[in-house]
All heavy atoms as a GROMACS GRO file, in nm:
protein
  579
    1MET      N    1  -0.721  -1.209   1.464
    1MET     CA    2  -0.589  -1.154   1.437
    1MET      C    3  -0.608  -1.044   1.332
    1MET      O    4  -0.689  -1.055   1.239
    1MET     CB    5  -0.499  -1.266   1.377
    1MET     CG    6  -0.365  -1.220   1.336
    1MET     SD    7  -0.262  -1.348   1.263
    1MET     CE    8  -0.320  -1.496   1.341
    2LYS      N    9  -0.534  -0.934   1.350
    2LYS     CA   10  -0.546  -0.821   1.259
    2LYS      C   11  -0.419  -0.815   1.175
    2LYS      O   12  -0.310  -0.844   1.224
    2LYS     CB   13  -0.565  -0.693   1.335
    2LYS     CG   14  -0.699  -0.684   1.402
    2LYS     CD   15  -0.721  -0.547   1.464
    2LYS     CE   16  -0.861  -0.545   1.537
    2LYS     NZ   17  -0.888  -0.412   1.590
    3ALA      N   18  -0.438  -0.773   1.052
    3ALA     CA   19  -0.323  -0.758   0.961
    3ALA      C   20  -0.342  -0.634   0.875
    3ALA      O   21  -0.452  -0.582   0.860
    3ALA     CB   22  -0.314  -0.880   0.873
    4ARG      N   23  -0.232  -0.588   0.820
    4ARG     CA   24  -0.230  -0.476   0.730
    4ARG      C   25  -0.148  -0.508   0.611
    4ARG      O   26  -0.037  -0.554   0.620
    4ARG     CB   27  -0.176  -0.352   0.799
    4ARG     CG   28  -0.169  -0.227   0.710
    4ARG     CD   29  -0.134  -0.104   0.788
    4ARG     NE   30  -0.254  -0.070   0.860
    4ARG     CZ   31  -0.258  -0.002   0.974
    4ARG    NH1   32  -0.141   0.041   1.027
    4ARG    NH2   33  -0.374   0.026   1.038
    5VAL      N   34  -0.206  -0.487   0.492
    5VAL     CA   35  -0.135  -0.502   0.365
    5VAL      C   36  -0.120  -0.366   0.302
    5VAL      O   37  -0.218  -0.300   0.280
    5VAL     CB   38  -0.206  -0.598   0.265
    5VAL    CG1   39  -0.126  -0.612   0.139
    5VAL    CG2   40  -0.227  -0.735   0.333
    6THR      N   41   0.003  -0.322   0.283
    6THR     CA   42   0.034  -0.188   0.228
    6THR      C   43   0.085  -0.212   0.087
    6THR      O   44   0.181  -0.283   0.064
    6THR     CB   45   0.138  -0.112   0.310
    6THR    OG1   46   0.089  -0.108   0.444
    6THR    CG2   47   0.159   0.028   0.257
    7VAL      N   48   0.021  -0.143  -0.009
    7VAL     CA   49   0.055  -0.156  -0.150
    7VAL      C   50   0.105  -0.022  -0.200
    7VAL      O   51   0.038   0.078  -0.182
    7VAL     CB   52  -0.066  -0.204  -0.237
    7VAL    CG1   53  -0.030  -0.217  -0.380
    7VAL    CG2   54  -0.123  -0.333  -0.182
    8THR      N   55   0.223  -0.021  -0.261
    8THR     CA   56   0.282   0.104  -0.316
    8THR      C   57   0.332   0.079  -0.461
    8THR      O   58   0.367  -0.039  -0.493
    8THR     CB   59   0.394   0.153  -0.229
    8THR    OG1   60   0.491   0.052  -0.218
    8THR    CG2   61   0.347   0.197  -0.093
    9LEU      N   62   0.340   0.184  -0.530
    9LEU     CA   63   0.398   0.171  -0.669
    9LEU      C   64   0.547   0.145  -0.656
    9LEU      O   65   0.616   0.196  -0.568
    9LEU     CB   66   0.377   0.300  -0.748
    9LEU     CG   67   0.231   0.325  -0.792
    9LEU    CD1   68   0.218   0.467  -0.851
    9LEU    CD2   69   0.186   0.221  -0.891
   10LYS      N   70   0.599   0.066  -0.749
   10LYS     CA   71   0.744   0.041  -0.756
   10LYS      C   72   0.813   0.174  -0.792
   10LYS      O   73   0.755   0.255  -0.865
   10LYS     CB   74   0.774  -0.066  -0.853
   10LYS     CG   75   0.731  -0.207  -0.814
   10LYS     CD   76   0.767  -0.309  -0.915
   10LYS     CE   77   0.722  -0.448  -0.863
   10LYS     NZ   78   0.756  -0.556  -0.961
   11SER      N   79   0.938   0.184  -0.750
   11SER     CA   80   1.011   0.303  -0.790
   11SER      C   81   1.031   0.306  -0.941
   11SER      O   82   1.046   0.196  -0.999
   11SER     CB   83   1.147   0.307  -0.717
   11SER     OG   84   1.225   0.194  -0.752
   12GLY      N   85   1.027   0.417  -0.999
   12GLY     CA   86   1.038   0.429  -1.142
   12GLY      C   87   0.907   0.430  -1.218
   12GLY      O   88   0.902   0.462  -1.335
   13ILE      N   89   0.801   0.393  -1.145
   13ILE     CA   90   0.664   0.395  -1.204
   13ILE      C   91   0.608   0.533  -1.183
   13ILE      O   92   0.607   0.584  -1.072
   13ILE     CB   93   0.573   0.285  -1.141
   13ILE    CG1   94   0.630   0.147  -1.163
   13ILE    CG2   95   0.435   0.291  -1.196
   13ILE    CD1   96   0.642   0.099  -1.305
   14LEU      N   97   0.557   0.595  -1.288
   14LEU     CA   98   0.498   0.730  -1.277
   14LEU      C   99   0.371   0.719  -1.190
   14LEU      O  100   0.297   0.626  -1.194
   14LEU     CB  101   0.459   0.782  -1.415
   14LEU     CG  102   0.585   0.810  -1.503
   14LEU    CD1  103   0.530   0.860  -1.642
   14LEU    CD2  104   0.674   0.914  -1.446
   15ASP      N  105   0.353   0.826  -1.111
   15ASP     CA  106   0.240   0.832  -1.016
   15ASP      C  107   0.160   0.961  -1.040
   15ASP      O  108   0.182   1.061  -0.966
   15ASP     CB  109   0.296   0.823  -0.872
   15ASP     CG  110   0.187   0.815  -0.766
   15ASP    OD1  111   0.063   0.818  -0.806
   15ASP    OD2  112   0.220   0.808  -0.653
   16PRO      N  113   0.074   0.963  -1.139
   16PRO     CA  114   0.002   1.086  -1.164
   16PRO      C  115  -0.090   1.131  -1.050
   16PRO      O  116  -0.105   1.250  -1.025
   16PRO     CB  117  -0.083   1.056  -1.291
   16PRO     CG  118  -0.080   0.906  -1.302
   16PRO     CD  119   0.036   0.860  -1.231
   17GLN      N  120  -0.147   1.034  -0.977
   17GLN     CA  121  -0.230   1.074  -0.862
   17GLN      C  122  -0.146   1.137  -0.751
   17GLN      O  123  -0.186   1.234  -0.692
   17GLN     CB  124  -0.304   0.952  -0.806
   17GLN     CG  125  -0.407   0.988  -0.704
   17GLN     CD  126  -0.496   0.873  -0.663
   17GLN    OE1  127  -0.474   0.759  -0.706
   17GLN    NE2  128  -0.597   0.898  -0.580
   18GLY      N  129  -0.026   1.083  -0.730
   18GLY     CA  130   0.063   1.144  -0.635
   18GLY      C  131   0.102   1.286  -0.674
   18GLY      O  132   0.110   1.375  -0.591
   19LYS      N  133   0.124   1.309  -0.803
   19LYS     CA  134   0.157   1.441  -0.854
   19LYS      C  135   0.042   1.537  -0.832
   19LYS      O  136   0.061   1.654  -0.798
   19LYS     CB  137   0.197   1.440  -1.004
   19LYS     CG  138   0.337   1.388  -1.024
   19LYS     CD  139   0.436   1.487  -0.975
   19LYS     CE  140   0.577   1.445  -1.013
   19LYS     NZ  141   0.675   1.522  -0.945
   20ALA      N  142  -0.080   1.490  -0.856
   20ALA     CA  143  -0.196   1.574  -0.834
   20ALA      C  144  -0.214   1.610  -0.687
   20ALA      O  145  -0.243   1.726  -0.656
   20ALA     CB  146  -0.325   1.503  -0.885
   21ILE      N  147  -0.189   1.515  -0.600
   21ILE     CA  148  -0.196   1.543  -0.454
   21ILE      C  149  -0.090   1.642  -0.416
   21ILE      O  150  -0.114   1.734  -0.340
   21ILE     CB  151  -0.182   1.412  -0.374
   21ILE    CG1  152  -0.304   1.323  -0.401
   21ILE    CG2  153  -0.169   1.440  -0.225
   21ILE    CD1  154  -0.289   1.182  -0.349
   22GLU      N  155   0.034   1.623  -0.469
   22GLU     CA  156   0.143   1.720  -0.444
   22GLU      C  157   0.104   1.861  -0.483
   22GLU      O  158   0.122   1.953  -0.405
   22GLU     CB  159   0.266   1.668  -0.520
   22GLU     CG  160   0.386   1.759  -0.507
   22GLU     CD  161   0.504   1.714  -0.596
   22GLU    OE1  162   0.513   1.592  -0.621
   22GLU    OE2  163   0.582   1.796  -0.634
   23GLY      N  164   0.048   1.876  -0.601
   23GLY     CA  165   0.004   2.009  -0.645
   23GLY      C  166  -0.102   2.065  -0.556
   23GLY      O  167  -0.099   2.186  -0.528
   24ALA      N  168  -0.199   1.984  -0.517
   24ALA     CA  169  -0.306   2.031  -0.428
   24ALA      C  170  -0.255   2.073  -0.292
   24ALA      O  171  -0.297   2.175  -0.237
   24ALA     CB  172  -0.413   1.924  -0.413
   25LEU      N  173  -0.159   1.998  -0.240
   25LEU     CA  174  -0.101   2.039  -0.110
   25LEU      C  175  -0.031   2.172  -0.121
   25LEU      O  176  -0.042   2.255  -0.031
   25LEU     CB  177  -0.003   1.931  -0.062
   25LEU     CG  178  -0.065   1.802  -0.013
   25LEU    CD1  179   0.043   1.695   0.008
   25LEU    CD2  180  -0.150   1.820   0.110
   26LYS      N  181   0.040   2.195  -0.227
   26LYS     CA  182   0.107   2.322  -0.248
   26LYS      C  183   0.010   2.433  -0.265
   26LYS      O  184   0.028   2.542  -0.208
   26LYS     CB  185   0.203   2.315  -0.370
   26LYS     CG  186   0.326   2.227  -0.337
   26LYS     CD  187   0.418   2.211  -0.458
   26LYS     CE  188   0.536   2.120  -0.420
   26LYS     NZ  189   0.623   2.096  -0.538
   27THR      N  190  -0.102   2.408  -0.336
   27THR     CA  191  -0.210   2.506  -0.351
   27THR      C  192  -0.269   2.541  -0.216
   27THR      O  193  -0.307   2.658  -0.192
   27THR     CB  194  -0.315   2.454  -0.449
   27THR    OG1  195  -0.255   2.430  -0.576
   27THR    CG2  196  -0.428   2.552  -0.467
   28LEU      N  197  -0.282   2.443  -0.126
   28LEU     CA  198  -0.337   2.467   0.002
   28LEU      C  199  -0.240   2.535   0.098
   28LEU      O  200  -0.277   2.569   0.212
   28LEU     CB  201  -0.383   2.332   0.068
   28LEU     CG  202  -0.503   2.267   0.000
   28LEU    CD1  203  -0.526   2.129   0.058
   28LEU    CD2  204  -0.627   2.352   0.019
   29GLY      N  205  -0.122   2.564   0.052
   29GLY     CA  206  -0.019   2.632   0.133
   29GLY      C  207   0.062   2.543   0.224
   29GLY      O  208   0.126   2.592   0.317
   30VAL      N  209   0.060   2.411   0.199
   30VAL     CA  210   0.144   2.320   0.280
   30VAL      C  211   0.287   2.337   0.231
   30VAL      O  212   0.318   2.305   0.118
   30VAL     CB  213   0.097   2.174   0.265
   30VAL    CG1  214   0.188   2.086   0.345
   30VAL    CG2  215  -0.051   2.161   0.311
   31ASP      N  216   0.377   2.386   0.319
   31ASP     CA  217   0.510   2.415   0.278
   31ASP      C  218   0.602   2.288   0.295
   31ASP      O  219   0.574   2.202   0.375
   31ASP     CB  220   0.572   2.525   0.365
   31ASP     CG  221   0.504   2.657   0.345
   31ASP    OD1  222   0.462   2.684   0.229
   31ASP    OD2  223   0.493   2.736   0.438
   32GLY      N  224   0.705   2.284   0.213
   32GLY     CA  225   0.805   2.181   0.229
   32GLY      C  226   0.774   2.047   0.162
   32GLY      O  227   0.845   1.951   0.185
   33VAL      N  228   0.665   2.036   0.080
   33VAL     CA  229   0.634   1.914   0.017
   33VAL      C  230   0.726   1.899  -0.104
   33VAL      O  231   0.717   1.971  -0.203
   33VAL     CB  232   0.484   1.911  -0.029
   33VAL    CG1  233   0.452   1.783  -0.107
   33VAL    CG2  234   0.396   1.924   0.094
   34ALA      N  235   0.813   1.797  -0.102
   34ALA     CA  236   0.904   1.775  -0.215
   34ALA      C  237   0.843   1.681  -0.312
   34ALA      O  238   0.855   1.699  -0.439
   34ALA     CB  239   1.035   1.712  -0.158
   35SER      N  240   0.773   1.574  -0.269
   35SER     CA  241   0.707   1.484  -0.360
   35SER      C  242   0.604   1.397  -0.284
   35SER      O  243   0.616   1.386  -0.159
   35SER     CB  244   0.805   1.392  -0.433
   35SER     OG  245   0.864   1.300  -0.345
   36VAL      N  246   0.511   1.339  -0.355
   36VAL     CA  247   0.407   1.257  -0.296
   36VAL      C  248   0.394   1.132  -0.381
   36VAL      O  249   0.385   1.140  -0.504
   36VAL     CB  250   0.272   1.329  -0.290
   36VAL    CG1  251   0.161   1.238  -0.236
   36VAL    CG2  252   0.279   1.452  -0.204
   37ARG      N  253   0.388   1.012  -0.316
   37ARG     CA  254   0.360   0.888  -0.381
   37ARG      C  255   0.234   0.832  -0.310
   37ARG      O  256   0.229   0.829  -0.190
   37ARG     CB  257   0.476   0.789  -0.364
   37ARG     CG  258   0.605   0.836  -0.420
   37ARG     CD  259   0.629   0.817  -0.562
   37ARG     NE  260   0.635   0.677  -0.600
   37ARG     CZ  261   0.633   0.643  -0.727
   37ARG    NH1  262   0.625   0.728  -0.824
   37ARG    NH2  263   0.641   0.512  -0.759
   38GLN      N  264   0.134   0.794  -0.385
   38GLN     CA  265   0.016   0.744  -0.324
   38GLN      C  266   0.019   0.591  -0.331
   38GLN      O  267   0.084   0.528  -0.406
   38GLN     CB  268  -0.107   0.800  -0.386
   38GLN     CG  269  -0.151   0.754  -0.524
   38GLN     CD  270  -0.231   0.627  -0.519
   38GLN    OE1  271  -0.346   0.627  -0.469
   38GLN    NE2  272  -0.187   0.523  -0.583
   39GLY      N  273  -0.058   0.530  -0.235
   39GLY     CA  274  -0.069   0.386  -0.229
   39GLY      C  275  -0.202   0.345  -0.173
   39GLY      O  276  -0.294   0.425  -0.164
   40LYS      N  277  -0.209   0.218  -0.134
   40LYS     CA  278  -0.330   0.162  -0.075
   40LYS      C  279  -0.297   0.088   0.052
   40LYS      O  280  -0.192   0.026   0.064
   40LYS     CB  281  -0.397   0.062  -0.171
   40LYS     CG  282  -0.438   0.122  -0.305
   40LYS     CD  283  -0.493   0.013  -0.399
   40LYS     CE  284  -0.377  -0.057  -0.469
   40LYS     NZ  285  -0.418  -0.146  -0.577
   41VAL      N  286  -0.386   0.093   0.155
   41VAL     CA  287  -0.372   0.017   0.274
   41VAL      C  288  -0.498  -0.061   0.296
   41VAL      O  289  -0.611  -0.010   0.293
   41VAL     CB  290  -0.350   0.114   0.395
   41VAL    CG1  291  -0.345   0.033   0.524
   41VAL    CG2  292  -0.223   0.194   0.378
   42PHE      N  293  -0.478  -0.192   0.321
   42PHE     CA  294  -0.587  -0.282   0.354
   42PHE      C  295  -0.573  -0.332   0.494
   42PHE      O  296  -0.473  -0.397   0.528
   42PHE     CB  297  -0.589  -0.406   0.261
   42PHE     CG  298  -0.603  -0.367   0.112
   42PHE    CD1  299  -0.488  -0.348   0.035
   42PHE    CD2  300  -0.724  -0.356   0.048
   42PHE    CE1  301  -0.499  -0.313  -0.103
   42PHE    CE2  302  -0.738  -0.324  -0.083
   42PHE     CZ  303  -0.626  -0.304  -0.158
   43ASP      N  304  -0.669  -0.297   0.582
   43ASP     CA  305  -0.674  -0.351   0.720
   43ASP      C  306  -0.768  -0.469   0.720
   43ASP      O  307  -0.885  -0.454   0.686
   43ASP     CB  308  -0.716  -0.245   0.816
   43ASP     CG  309  -0.614  -0.140   0.840
   43ASP    OD1  310  -0.492  -0.173   0.829
   43ASP    OD2  311  -0.649  -0.025   0.869
   44ILE      N  312  -0.711  -0.587   0.755
   44ILE     CA  313  -0.789  -0.711   0.742
   44ILE      C  314  -0.794  -0.782   0.879
   44ILE      O  315  -0.687  -0.791   0.945
   44ILE     CB  316  -0.720  -0.801   0.636
   44ILE    CG1  317  -0.720  -0.726   0.499
   44ILE    CG2  318  -0.792  -0.941   0.622
   44ILE    CD1  319  -0.631  -0.797   0.394
   45GLU      N  320  -0.908  -0.831   0.914
   45GLU     CA  321  -0.926  -0.912   1.038
   45GLU      C  322  -0.937  -1.057   0.992
   45GLU      O  323  -1.019  -1.088   0.907
   45GLU     CB  324  -1.044  -0.869   1.118
   45GLU     CG  325  -1.023  -0.735   1.184
   45GLU     CD  326  -1.125  -0.706   1.291
   45GLU    OE1  327  -1.165  -0.802   1.362
   45GLU    OE2  328  -1.163  -0.588   1.302
   46LEU      N  329  -0.859  -1.144   1.057
   46LEU     CA  330  -0.859  -1.288   1.024
   46LEU      C  331  -0.898  -1.367   1.148
   46LEU      O  332  -0.862  -1.331   1.258
   46LEU     CB  333  -0.717  -1.330   0.981
   46LEU     CG  334  -0.663  -1.259   0.858
   46LEU    CD1  335  -0.507  -1.273   0.856
   46LEU    CD2  336  -0.723  -1.309   0.732
   47SER      N  337  -0.971  -1.479   1.122
   47SER     CA  338  -0.999  -1.570   1.234
   47SER      C  339  -0.874  -1.664   1.240
   47SER      O  340  -0.805  -1.684   1.149
   47SER     CB  341  -1.124  -1.648   1.208
   47SER     OG  342  -1.114  -1.723   1.088
   48GLY      N  343  -0.857  -1.723   1.361
   48GLY     CA  344  -0.746  -1.814   1.381
   48GLY      C  345  -0.630  -1.746   1.444
   48GLY      O  346  -0.625  -1.625   1.456
   49SER      N  347  -0.527  -1.824   1.483
   49SER     CA  348  -0.412  -1.767   1.548
   49SER      C  349  -0.278  -1.813   1.493
   49SER      O  350  -0.173  -1.778   1.549
   49SER     CB  351  -0.420  -1.801   1.700
   49SER     OG  352  -0.418  -1.942   1.712
   50ASP      N  353  -0.280  -1.887   1.384
   50ASP     CA  354  -0.155  -1.936   1.320
   50ASP      C  355  -0.101  -1.820   1.236
   50ASP      O  356  -0.145  -1.796   1.122
   50ASP     CB  357  -0.185  -2.058   1.236
   50ASP     CG  358  -0.063  -2.122   1.175
   50ASP    OD1  359   0.041  -2.052   1.166
   50ASP    OD2  360  -0.072  -2.240   1.143
   51LYS      N  361   0.006  -1.755   1.284
   51LYS     CA  362   0.067  -1.641   1.214
   51LYS      C  363   0.124  -1.680   1.080
   51LYS      O  364   0.111  -1.608   0.983
   51LYS     CB  365   0.168  -1.572   1.304
   51LYS     CG  366   0.102  -1.500   1.423
   51LYS     CD  367   0.208  -1.421   1.497
   51LYS     CE  368   0.134  -1.345   1.608
   51LYS     NZ  369   0.228  -1.248   1.674
   52ALA      N  370   0.192  -1.794   1.075
   52ALA     CA  371   0.254  -1.832   0.949
   52ALA      C  372   0.148  -1.863   0.839
   52ALA      O  373   0.164  -1.817   0.725
   52ALA     CB  374   0.342  -1.956   0.967
   53LYS      N  375   0.044  -1.927   0.880
   53LYS     CA  376  -0.068  -1.954   0.784
   53LYS      C  377  -0.134  -1.822   0.736
   53LYS      O  378  -0.166  -1.805   0.623
   53LYS     CB  379  -0.173  -2.046   0.850
   53LYS     CG  380  -0.280  -2.100   0.756
   53LYS     CD  381  -0.368  -2.196   0.828
   53LYS     CE  382  -0.480  -2.244   0.739
   53LYS     NZ  383  -0.573  -2.337   0.806
   54ALA      N  384  -0.156  -1.733   0.832
   54ALA     CA  385  -0.221  -1.605   0.798
   54ALA      C  386  -0.135  -1.526   0.704
   54ALA      O  387  -0.179  -1.467   0.606
   54ALA     CB  388  -0.246  -1.523   0.924
   55GLU      N  389  -0.002  -1.520   0.732
   55GLU     CA  390   0.088  -1.443   0.643
   55GLU      C  391   0.092  -1.505   0.504
   55GLU      O  392   0.090  -1.432   0.407
   55GLU     CB  393   0.227  -1.438   0.707
   55GLU     CG  394   0.321  -1.350   0.631
   55GLU     CD  395   0.451  -1.324   0.701
   55GLU    OE1  396   0.475  -1.375   0.811
   55GLU    OE2  397   0.534  -1.252   0.642
   56ALA      N  398   0.094  -1.634   0.491
   56ALA     CA  399   0.095  -1.699   0.363
   56ALA      C  400  -0.032  -1.672   0.290
   56ALA      O  401  -0.030  -1.643   0.169
   56ALA     CB  402   0.115  -1.854   0.380
   57ALA      N  403  -0.146  -1.677   0.358
   57ALA     CA  404  -0.274  -1.647   0.291
   57ALA      C  405  -0.284  -1.503   0.240
   57ALA      O  406  -0.330  -1.478   0.131
   57ALA     CB  407  -0.390  -1.679   0.388
   58LEU      N  408  -0.230  -1.407   0.323
   58LEU     CA  409  -0.235  -1.270   0.283
   58LEU      C  410  -0.140  -1.243   0.164
   58LEU      O  411  -0.170  -1.161   0.075
   58LEU     CB  412  -0.202  -1.178   0.402
   58LEU     CG  413  -0.306  -1.174   0.513
   58LEU    CD1  414  -0.254  -1.106   0.636
   58LEU    CD2  415  -0.434  -1.105   0.458
   59LYS      N  416  -0.022  -1.309   0.167
   59LYS     CA  417   0.064  -1.289   0.052
   59LYS      C  418   0.003  -1.344  -0.074
   59LYS      O  419   0.017  -1.284  -0.182
   59LYS     CB  420   0.196  -1.360   0.080
   59LYS     CG  421   0.285  -1.280   0.176
   59LYS     CD  422   0.422  -1.354   0.200
   59LYS     CE  423   0.503  -1.265   0.292
   59LYS     NZ  424   0.638  -1.330   0.320
   60ALA      N  425  -0.064  -1.455  -0.068
   60ALA     CA  426  -0.138  -1.511  -0.183
   60ALA      C  427  -0.246  -1.413  -0.233
   60ALA      O  428  -0.261  -1.391  -0.351
   60ALA     CB  429  -0.193  -1.649  -0.151
   61ALA      N  430  -0.320  -1.359  -0.134
   61ALA     CA  431  -0.424  -1.261  -0.172
   61ALA      C  432  -0.363  -1.135  -0.235
   61ALA      O  433  -0.421  -1.083  -0.331
   61ALA     CB  434  -0.503  -1.221  -0.043
   62ALA      N  435  -0.250  -1.091  -0.186
   62ALA     CA  436  -0.190  -0.976  -0.242
   62ALA      C  437  -0.139  -1.004  -0.385
   62ALA      O  438  -0.155  -0.923  -0.476
   62ALA     CB  439  -0.076  -0.925  -0.157
   63ASP      N  440  -0.078  -1.119  -0.402
   63ASP     CA  441  -0.029  -1.157  -0.534
   63ASP      C  442  -0.146  -1.173  -0.640
   63ASP      O  443  -0.130  -1.133  -0.757
   63ASP     CB  444   0.044  -1.292  -0.530
   63ASP     CG  445   0.185  -1.277  -0.478
   63ASP    OD1  446   0.249  -1.174  -0.500
   63ASP    OD2  447   0.234  -1.372  -0.419
   64LYS      N  448  -0.258  -1.222  -0.595
   64LYS     CA  449  -0.367  -1.249  -0.689
   64LYS      C  450  -0.469  -1.135  -0.699
   64LYS      O  451  -0.531  -1.121  -0.805
   64LYS     CB  452  -0.443  -1.377  -0.638
   64LYS     CG  453  -0.363  -1.500  -0.648
   64LYS     CD  454  -0.437  -1.617  -0.592
   64LYS     CE  455  -0.353  -1.742  -0.589
   64LYS     NZ  456  -0.421  -1.853  -0.519
   65LEU      N  457  -0.486  -1.050  -0.598
   65LEU     CA  458  -0.598  -0.955  -0.597
   65LEU      C  459  -0.556  -0.812  -0.555
   65LEU      O  460  -0.587  -0.717  -0.624
   65LEU     CB  461  -0.708  -1.006  -0.509
   65LEU     CG  462  -0.825  -0.910  -0.494
   65LEU    CD1  463  -0.906  -0.898  -0.620
   65LEU    CD2  464  -0.916  -0.958  -0.381
   66LEU      N  465  -0.488  -0.801  -0.442
   66LEU     CA  466  -0.472  -0.670  -0.383
   66LEU      C  467  -0.369  -0.585  -0.450
   66LEU      O  468  -0.377  -0.462  -0.449
   66LEU     CB  469  -0.435  -0.685  -0.236
   66LEU     CG  470  -0.531  -0.763  -0.150
   66LEU    CD1  471  -0.482  -0.775  -0.008
   66LEU    CD2  472  -0.668  -0.698  -0.150
   67ALA      N  473  -0.271  -0.646  -0.518
   67ALA     CA  474  -0.164  -0.566  -0.577
   67ALA      C  475  -0.143  -0.614  -0.723
   67ALA      O  476  -0.162  -0.736  -0.756
   67ALA     CB  477  -0.033  -0.584  -0.507
   68ASN      N  478  -0.110  -0.521  -0.814
   68ASN     CA  479  -0.067  -0.556  -0.946
   68ASN      C  480   0.087  -0.566  -0.940
   68ASN      O  481   0.157  -0.464  -0.945
   68ASN     CB  482  -0.110  -0.443  -1.043
   68ASN     CG  483  -0.061  -0.468  -1.181
   68ASN    OD1  484   0.021  -0.554  -1.206
   68ASN    ND2  485  -0.109  -0.389  -1.280
   69THR      N  486   0.135  -0.686  -0.924
   69THR     CA  487   0.276  -0.704  -0.897
   69THR      C  488   0.370  -0.665  -1.009
   69THR      O  489   0.493  -0.665  -0.987
   69THR     CB  490   0.305  -0.850  -0.849
   69THR    OG1  491   0.258  -0.942  -0.952
   69THR    CG2  492   0.235  -0.883  -0.724
   70VAL      N  493   0.317  -0.632  -1.122
   70VAL     CA  494   0.402  -0.583  -1.230
   70VAL      C  495   0.448  -0.442  -1.200
   70VAL      O  496   0.563  -0.403  -1.223
   70VAL     CB  497   0.323  -0.582  -1.368
   70VAL    CG1  498   0.402  -0.516  -1.481
   70VAL    CG2  499   0.283  -0.726  -1.405
   71ILE      N  500   0.358  -0.360  -1.140
   71ILE     CA  501   0.396  -0.221  -1.112
   71ILE      C  502   0.387  -0.182  -0.964
   71ILE      O  503   0.420  -0.072  -0.926
   71ILE     CB  504   0.303  -0.123  -1.190
   71ILE    CG1  505   0.152  -0.143  -1.150
   71ILE    CG2  506   0.323  -0.140  -1.339
   71ILE    CD1  507   0.063  -0.032  -1.203
   72GLU      N  508   0.346  -0.275  -0.874
   72GLU     CA  509   0.334  -0.243  -0.735
   72GLU      C  510   0.408  -0.346  -0.648
   72GLU      O  511   0.420  -0.462  -0.680
   72GLU     CB  512   0.183  -0.249  -0.698
   72GLU     CG  513   0.098  -0.140  -0.758
   72GLU     CD  514  -0.048  -0.155  -0.729
   72GLU    OE1  515  -0.100  -0.265  -0.732
   72GLU    OE2  516  -0.111  -0.047  -0.703
   73ASN      N  517   0.456  -0.293  -0.536
   73ASN     CA  518   0.511  -0.378  -0.425
   73ASN      C  519   0.403  -0.381  -0.314
   73ASN      O  520   0.321  -0.295  -0.308
   73ASN     CB  521   0.636  -0.309  -0.371
   73ASN     CG  522   0.749  -0.313  -0.468
   73ASN    OD1  523   0.775  -0.409  -0.534
   73ASN    ND2  524   0.820  -0.202  -0.473
   74TYR      N  525   0.416  -0.484  -0.229
   74TYR     CA  526   0.326  -0.490  -0.112
   74TYR      C  527   0.407  -0.537   0.012
   74TYR      O  528   0.511  -0.598  -0.002
   74TYR     CB  529   0.207  -0.580  -0.137
   74TYR     CG  530   0.240  -0.726  -0.159
   74TYR    CD1  531   0.255  -0.812  -0.051
   74TYR    CD2  532   0.253  -0.779  -0.289
   74TYR    CE1  533   0.284  -0.946  -0.069
   74TYR    CE2  534   0.285  -0.910  -0.305
   74TYR     CZ  535   0.298  -0.992  -0.198
   74TYR     OH  536   0.325  -1.126  -0.216
   75ARG      N  537   0.357  -0.500   0.121
   75ARG     CA  538   0.412  -0.543   0.252
   75ARG      C  539   0.300  -0.595   0.342
   75ARG      O  540   0.193  -0.530   0.354
   75ARG     CB  541   0.484  -0.421   0.319
   75ARG     CG  542   0.549  -0.457   0.450
   75ARG     CD  543   0.625  -0.341   0.514
   75ARG     NE  544   0.530  -0.247   0.565
   75ARG     CZ  545   0.512  -0.120   0.525
   75ARG    NH1  546   0.590  -0.077   0.424
   75ARG    NH2  547   0.430  -0.039   0.578
   76VAL      N  548   0.320  -0.710   0.403
   76VAL     CA  549   0.222  -0.771   0.488
   76VAL      C  550   0.271  -0.757   0.635
   76VAL      O  551   0.388  -0.793   0.664
   76VAL     CB  552   0.203  -0.921   0.458
   76VAL    CG1  553   0.111  -0.985   0.555
   76VAL    CG2  554   0.144  -0.939   0.314
   77GLU      N  555   0.191  -0.702   0.718
   77GLU     CA  556   0.222  -0.687   0.860
   77GLU      C  557   0.108  -0.754   0.945
   77GLU      O  558  -0.008  -0.724   0.924
   77GLU     CB  559   0.225  -0.540   0.903
   77GLU     CG  560   0.322  -0.460   0.828
   77GLU     CD  561   0.304  -0.308   0.866
   77GLU    OE1  562   0.362  -0.267   0.973
   77GLU    OE2  563   0.237  -0.241   0.791
   78LEU      N  564   0.151  -0.836   1.037
   78LEU     CA  565   0.052  -0.893   1.131
   78LEU      C  566   0.061  -0.801   1.255
   78LEU      O  567   0.163  -0.782   1.312
   78LEU     CB  568   0.092  -1.036   1.165
   78LEU     CG  569   0.087  -1.134   1.050
   78LEU    CD1  570   0.130  -1.270   1.096
   78LEU    CD2  571  -0.049  -1.140   0.986
   79LEU      N  572  -0.055  -0.749   1.291
   79LEU     CA  573  -0.064  -0.654   1.402
   79LEU      C  574  -0.101  -0.716   1.536
   79LEU      O  575  -0.158  -0.820   1.542
   79LEU     CB  576  -0.165  -0.543   1.366
   79LEU     CG  577  -0.141  -0.479   1.231
   79LEU    CD1  578  -0.260  -0.383   1.198
   79LEU    CD2  579  -0.012  -0.403   1.227
   0.00000   0.00000   0.00000
């Protein structure tokens, strides 16, 4: 089973890396960029077929390791 965990900064948290990317895009001549927020994507392959168990395990992993839940949100998707 394949899954994706997407981690993004919570709204209101400053994103200096996103600002740097925004500036670089404008320097490269990419028009219409209003703002950029950066995040992380984890593509994970799991053995087994129990979707509920897989989702619970991934949420636990995100809470403990993949995301800093003080400043980041995460979304778990089973693909």
